[in-house]
N, C-alpha and C positions, 0 to 999 in steps of 0.2 A: 428475203422476198417473201415475206409471211401473209399470204394471200388466201390462207386456210377456209375463213368465215367464208369471203366470196366464191371460192370454188363449193361451198357447203351448197349454194344456189344453183350450181352449174347444171346439175341433172335435170331440173324443172325447165331451164333453156335448151338441154340435149334434146327434150321432148319437142320444142319447137322449132328445132334445126329447120326441117323440111317446110313448115310452113308459117315461119315466123312471117313473112311478109304479108301474106293473107289476114293473119291474127290482127296484125298492126293496122293494116287497110281498113280492117273490119270498125275497129275503132275509132279510126280517124275519119271516117265516113262522115259523121256526124258534125264535120266541119267543110263539107265538101270537096275536100282535097285528099291526095293520096299520101303517102310516105315521101315520096320523091318531090313534092314541092316542098314539103318541111327541110330536107335534106340539102334541096340546092338552095335555100333562103340561109340557111347556116353557113354553108360553104361559101357563098357570096358574101355574107357579111364577114364572115372572118378573112377572107382575102382581102377585104378594103381595108381592115383594122390592122391587120400582119402588114401590110403594103404601108400603109400610114406611120407604122414603127421603123419602117427602111428594111424590113427582114423579106429576103427571099429562099425560104427554105430546099433546101437541098433534099431534106430526109424529114420523113412526116411519119408520126404514129398515129394509128387509130386504135386508141386503148377502150375496149371492149368492141370490136370491130364487128360481132355477130356474123353474119354469113358474107360479110364483105360488101354490102348493096353500097355503101358510102365510096368505097374505093376509086370509081371512074370519075365521079365529081371531084375527088381531092386531087386525084393524077391530073386532072383536066385543069384544075385551078393552077397548079403551077407544073409546067410541062415537063421541066427537067428534074422534079424530084423523084426520091424510090421512096417507098412505104412500106412499114410493118405495121400489120394489123396483130394484135393480141387479143385474147379472150380466154375467160376460164371453162367456156363450153366447148368440150373436145369435137362433137359433133358441128357445132357451129362454123369453127376452123376447120373441119373437113370439109364441109360444103364450100366454105371460103376459098380452100385452097382448089378446090375441083373446078370453081366456077371462074375466080378472078386470078388466081396463081399467073405471074409474067417474069419476065426479066425487070421489070420495075416495083413488083408489089410481091410481099411474102407474107405468109400467114403463121402464127404460131401460138399454141397453148401459152398462157400468161406465165406461168410457172417454170417454162422452156427457153424462154425469152431473160436473158441476163443485162438489165437496163447497165450501158457505160458510157453514160453521156455522148449519144452520138447521133440523136435526132434535134433538129431544129425547131419543131412545132409538134405538141401532140393534140391531137383532136380528140375529142370525147364528149359522147352523147348520151343523156339518160341512163348512166351507169352508177353513178355515185347513190342514186335512190335504192339500188338494189343492193348496196353494201351496208351491212349491219353498219352503225355509227362507231362502236367502240375499233371495227376494224378499216373505217375510212381513212385516219392517220397513217396507216402503213400504206392502203393503194397512192394515197398522197407521193410519200416519200418515193414510191417506184416510179412514179411521172417525173418527179422532180428529180432522179437519179438518171433517168432516159434521157432529159435535155442537157446539151451543150451549155454552158454559162451564156445569158444572154439571151435563151431559148423561151418560147412562149408557149403558154398552156391556154388552151381553149375551152373551157368547161362548160359543157352544154347540159343544161337541167330544165325540167317542166317547173314550171311557174305556180306553187301551192297558192298565191294572191290571185290567180285567174280563175274563176268559178268553172268556166268551160275546158280549162285544162284537167280541174279535177273528176268533171264529168267524162272526158274522154279517157281517161285514167281507169277509171271505173269499168268501161266497156272493152278495155283490152286485159285479158287473163292474167299475162304475166306482169301489170302493173297493180293488179288491185292490191297487192301486200305491200307493194314499194311504202318507204318512208320518204316522202317528198322533205326538198332542202328548201329553205329560203332562201331568197338572195342575199341578205346579211350573214346568214349561218355559212352559206358557199365562200364568200370573202374572208371570214374568219378562218376556215378549214384551210382555204389555199396559203394566208398571213401564215397560219401555224405550222404549214409543212415549209416555209420557209422562201414563199413566192411574194414579188413586191405586185401589188394590185394596179395595174393598168387602166380600166375600165371594167363597166359594168353595161351591156346592150340588151335591151328587151325587144323582142321580136314577134310576130302573127298575133295580131291584134285583131283582126277583122276576119271573118269567115266568106267562105265566097261567096254566100249571097250578098255580101257588101264590099264585094271585090273593088266597087269603084271609091272605096276609102282607102284602098292600101297605097296609094301615090303619099298618103300623108306617114305612113309607119316609119320613115326615116326621122323624121321630125318627133315621133314619140319615142324615139329609141330611149329615153332616158327616164320616161315615165313606166312607172315598176307594175305595168298592168297587161302586159303583152302575155301571150299563151308559153312563152320559153325564153330563157334568157341565158345570155354567155357572160361567165367572168372571164376575162383575160388578166391572166398570173405570169410574170416574166421571171424569171431566174436571175437571181444577182450576178453581173460577171466578176 
């Protein structure tokens, strides 16, 4: 489970464990929305796509869970599922355990959890752009090994083709040194890791000032200009 490179960045995220949400929302304020809006949009889209594939997850992994802020949304999306959140930041995991641990949700440092084909769905948001390119294959392998055959990997990343996204990332201290991943590169990364690509969905086209246009965003989901995108990969059965 070679995640040493990702762990080299853990100290930086340890420093933000107590004020991660505030730092993130400060950057996102340029859009007129907070992190909750974007997290809910991602989870809603993932729930719709996963449902269209006939999958009802009993077990979900949040890979790069941070402080666990997306946990309630994931548990609400699939009311009978359990969740395992893993992260390289020890301090972030500690905060998640304190705030979110329950009978349905457990959190662990990524090197302490051994993936054994036990989860039906892996959710991951904005993690791989923090992992050095040379280490990304091992992270993909970790996700692949965690999923049951036929399980789905929903890999969410910031879209470098969207100028607004680049602007927001420059406003967030822990994103300034990130190495963005283009949608084609993300698909290649998943294919190289043994996944079959199901689809690529683009989200978040309009800021709050243009909220009246958001009714059209679903129709634009294949236009590669959204602020974020999700590559859905499926582990072969």
